[in-house]
C-alpha positions in Angstrom: -0.2 26.8 15.6 -1.2 23.3 14.4 0.9 21.5 11.9 -0.4 20.1 8.7 0.3 16.6 10.1 -2.2 17.2 12.9 -4.8 19.2 11.0 -5.1 17.0 7.9 -6.5 13.9 9.6 -9.1 16.0 11.4 -10.2 17.6 8.1 -10.3 14.2 6.3 -12.4 12.7 9.1 -14.8 15.6 9.1 -15.3 15.2 5.3 -15.5 11.4 5.5 -12.4 10.8 3.5 -9.9 9.6 6.1 -10.3 5.9 5.4 -10.0 6.5 1.7 -6.9 8.6 2.1 -5.3 6.0 4.4 -6.0 3.2 1.9 -4.5 5.3 -0.9 -1.4 5.8 1.3 -1.0 2.1 2.0 -1.4 1.3 -1.8 1.2 3.8 -2.7 3.7 2.6 0.0 3.1 -1.0 -0.9 3.8 -0.3 -4.6 7.0 1.6 -3.8 8.1 -1.2 -1.4 7.5 -3.9 -4.1 9.4 -1.9 -6.7 12.4 -1.8 -4.3 12.1 -5.4 -3.2 11.5 -6.8 -6.7 13.2 -4.4 -9.1 13.3 -6.9 -12.0 9.6 -7.5 -11.7 8.4 -3.9 -11.1 6.9 -3.7 -14.6 4.8 -6.8 -13.9 3.4 -6.0 -10.4 0.7 -3.4 -9.6 -0.9 -2.8 -6.2 -4.6 -2.0 -6.9 -6.7 -1.6 -3.7 -6.9 -1.9 0.0 -10.3 -3.0 1.1 -11.4 -4.7 4.3 -7.8 -5.2 5.3 -7.0 -7.0 2.1 -4.4 -5.6 -0.2 -5.0 -6.5 -3.9 -1.9 -7.0 -6.0 -2.1 -7.8 -9.7 0.7 -9.5 -11.5 0.9 -9.8 -15.3 3.4 -12.6 -15.2 3.2 -15.9 -13.3 6.8 -15.7 -12.1 6.2 -12.2 -10.8 3.2 -13.6 -8.8 5.4 -16.3 -7.3 8.0 -13.7 -6.3 5.3 -11.6 -4.7 4.1 -14.5 -2.7 7.7 -15.0 -1.4 8.0 -11.4 -0.2 4.4 -11.1 1.1 5.3 -11.7 4.7 7.9 -9.0 4.6 5.5 -6.6 3.0 2.9 -7.4 5.7 5.5 -6.6 8.4 6.4 -3.3 6.6 2.7 -2.2 6.4 1.8 -3.4 10.0 2.5 -0.1 11.7 0.1 1.7 9.3 -2.9 -0.2 10.4 
């Protein structure tokens, strides 16, 4: 019997949704990582999209943007195995 972990990617690819689902997973994981890495700025940082290997992060405060730039290399390392 196949597990859900092996069947789901096949079904998503068949329906043409695999890339979209993978992007959504990366966005979700990046948001969670940033909330843990920058807990005091969690309300000011939102991960929006992953498109063409570019992760878009919106910051509603300039200090939050600076802090995001500081942790960006660590976030990139965290997300590297997913790509």
